[in-house]
N, C-alpha and C positions, 0 to 999 in steps of 0.2 A: 504494500500500500504506500502510495506517495503522499507525503504530508504537504499541505498547502504552505505557502510562504508565510501567511498570516498565522497559522497554527504553529509553525516552526518558530516564529518570533515570540509567540506566547510562551512556548517551552523554553526558549532562550532567555527570556526575561525571568521566568521562574528559576532557571539555573543560576543566573547572576544573583538574584535575591537569596537563593538557598546558600550559595557559596559565600556571599557576603556575611551571612549570619552563622556560618560554620567556623567556630573558633579553632578547630583542629586543622581544617584544610585551607582556610584563607591564608595563613602565613606561608604554607607550601606553595600555593599559587602565586602569591606576591613575591616570594623568593625566586621562583622560576621565571616570572615575567616582568617583575619590577612594578607591576600595577599596584597602586595603593588605594586608599579610601577615595581620594579625589578622582582617580580614573574610573572607579566603579560608579560614582555619581554622574560624571560627565558622559560616560559611555553606556549607561544603563539601557538606552533604547537603540544602540548601535548594533545592527545585525552581525557585523564582523567581530565585535567584542563578544557578543553572545556566542558566536561560533567558537571563539578561542576558549571561552569558559566550558562549552560543551566538549571541545577537544580534550581539555584537562580532565573533566569528569569521566570521559570515556576511556581514560587510561587505566582505570581500575574497576573491576566488577563490583567490589564492595561500595565504591563511591556511586556507581550507577544505581545499585540497589537502594542505597540510603536516600539518594535524591528522588528516585521514582516512588519509593514508599512514602516519603514525606509529602510528595505532590499528588499521590494517587494516580500515577501514570504507569503504563505498561513498560516493561524493561527495554523494549525496543524503541520507545519514544525519543530518547536522546539521540540515537543514531539516525532515526528518520528526520528529526529536526535539523541535525547537523548537515545532513545531505541536502536539505532544502535552503540552507543559509549560504551566503557568499563564501566561496572557497571550499564548499563541502562536497562537490562532485567527485565521485571516485574516479581515479585515473586508471585506465586500462593500458598496460604497457605492451600488450600483444596485438 
């Protein structure tokens, strides 16, 4: 199932808000990207920033499960949302 861009941005917004409130993961994300509190406020609605947050969450199954459980989403929702946001298209090398 292909997620609409609007639905993907909603999931992306949820991901940004979830990560911003996660005291354990936020410092990991900030350390890896350099994004601080100001960047979260400024880029909250930015689909590219949302995609970066989803990329981060998608790095670990436990993070995916925690995010999806907190938001009441299916475990495939972050990947579907990421694919619908800028830079999310899968590259086929063959």
